[in-house]
N, C-alpha and C positions, 0 to 999 in steps of 0.2 A: 353473479353479484360482484361488484368491484367497489373499491374504496380509494380515497385520496388520503395519504398519510403524510406526516411531517417528520423528517429526519435530517439533522444537520442544517437546519434553517432552509431546507429545500422541500418541495412537495413532489410526491410520486403517486401515479395512478397504478394501483396494484389489483390483481385478482389471483385466485389460487392457480399455481402452475407457472407464474411469471418468475423470471430471474432478473433482479434489479441490482444495480451497482450504486452504493451509497458511500458517503464518507466513512472513514474508519470507525468500526464498532469493535469493542472488546469481545473476544471469544474465538476459540479454535474452530477448525472445520468440524461441522456436525453439531455445533452448539445451537441451542434454541434461543430465539430473540423474540420479544413481544413488544409491539408498538401499541401505545394507548392514546397517542395524539392523532386521532382520526378526525379529519375535517369534514368529510363527506362520504356517504355511502349510497349506493344505488342498486336496485334490483330490477332488472328488465326481463320480463317473460312474456313474449308475444305482445298483445295490446295493453296488458297491464304492467305499468312500470311505477315503481315507488322510489322516492328519494328521501334521505335523511340528511339534514343539513345541521352542522354543529355551530354553536355560537360561543367561542371559536371552535371547541371540540365537542364531539359526541360523547355523552356519558355512557359508560358500559360497553362501548365499542372497542374491539381489539383486532389486531392483525398479528398472526403468528408466522414466523419465518425461521429458516434454518440457514446457518452460515455454510456456504459451499466454496468460498474462495477468499483469500486475504492476499494483498499485495499492493503494488504501486502501479498507478496508471501511466499514461504516456507522458513523456517529458515535454514541458513547454519552455520555450526560451523567451526571456525578457531582454530586449536589446534597447539600450538608451544611447542616443547619439545627438551631438550638437554640431552642426556643420561648421566648418572653418574654424573650429576651436580645439581640434585634436582631442575631443572628448568622446570616448566610446566605452560602454560598460555592457557586459553580457553576463546574464545570470540564468541558471536553469532551475526548474522546480518539478518534482514528481509528487503528486498527491497520493497519500495512502488511502486505499479504498477496500471495501468489503462487498462481496457478491452474496446475495441472499436469494433463496428459493422460498417463495410465498406458499405456505402450507394451508392456512385457513384465514377466513375473513368473517368477523361477526359484527353486526351493525348496532348492537346494543338494544334492539327491540325484540330480541328473541330469535331472529333469523341468523343462520350461520351456514357457510359453505366451506368445505375442506377437501383437500386432495386425498385420493385413495392411496394406499401403500404401493400398489403396483404402478400407478401413474407416476408417483414420486421416484420409484426405482428406475423406471424407463427414462424419465427426464434427467436424472443424475447420470445415467449411462451415456447419454448423448452430450452431456455438458462438458465443454472445454473452456478453461479460464483464459482470458487474455491479459491477466495481470502478471507482472514479473515479481518474483519473491524479493523481499528486501535483503540487500547484501550487507556486507560489513560497513561500518561507519568510515568516513573519509579519514585517512591518515596522511599527513603531509609527507612528502618525500624526505628521506633522511640521507640519501646518497650525497656525499659531499658537504653535508651540513657541519657547522662548527661543533655541534653537540656530539655528532658521531666521531668526528676527528679527535676531539678532546678525550672522548671515552676510549678510543683506540690507542691514543697516546698514553693514557693512564694504565691501561692493561699491558701495554708493551713495557712500561717502566717497571711494573710489578713482576713481570715474567723475567726469569734469568736470561740475560742476553747471551746468545751463542755467537761468539765472534771467532772466526777462524783467523789465526795469526799466521800469515805467510812470511817467510823470510824475504827480505827485499831481493829482487833479481840482481844478480851480480853482472857487472858490466864485463864483457869480454873484450879484451884489447888484442887486437891482432898485430903482431909484429911482422914487419916486412923486411 
């Protein structure tokens, strides 16, 4: 049995045992997630196949999943350029994403398919995420900035100044 779900204004075809990557959802690793926006469900067994089509969603249908990874996807670069005008702009973007392991699918008509505990354990043992963890927020460089220099100047003014006073060098006059 499989279903088509909607998450983040996108549609995904899922069945128990699939690992899908969706836009960021709240929850730590291991948290359970339930989708109730099911657009379509299908059960195909040999010659007998059934479909359930929602208008727009199936009532009573649900897909349960478990969060297996959180992070950021690949970086995309946005480059704008106008020739002969000396106009060039480059911007990057990394979308935050969540990886989910689909554990069960219910069609709302009483049929349900779920993963066994040992299948789930085996699937998670082989799973490796391709998402990078979110790092610290961007902080502008402070080296040489006016704020840093003025702060250093203020701290230097507050601290007692250590000035070594040397006596001026005496001129030696050589008499011949």
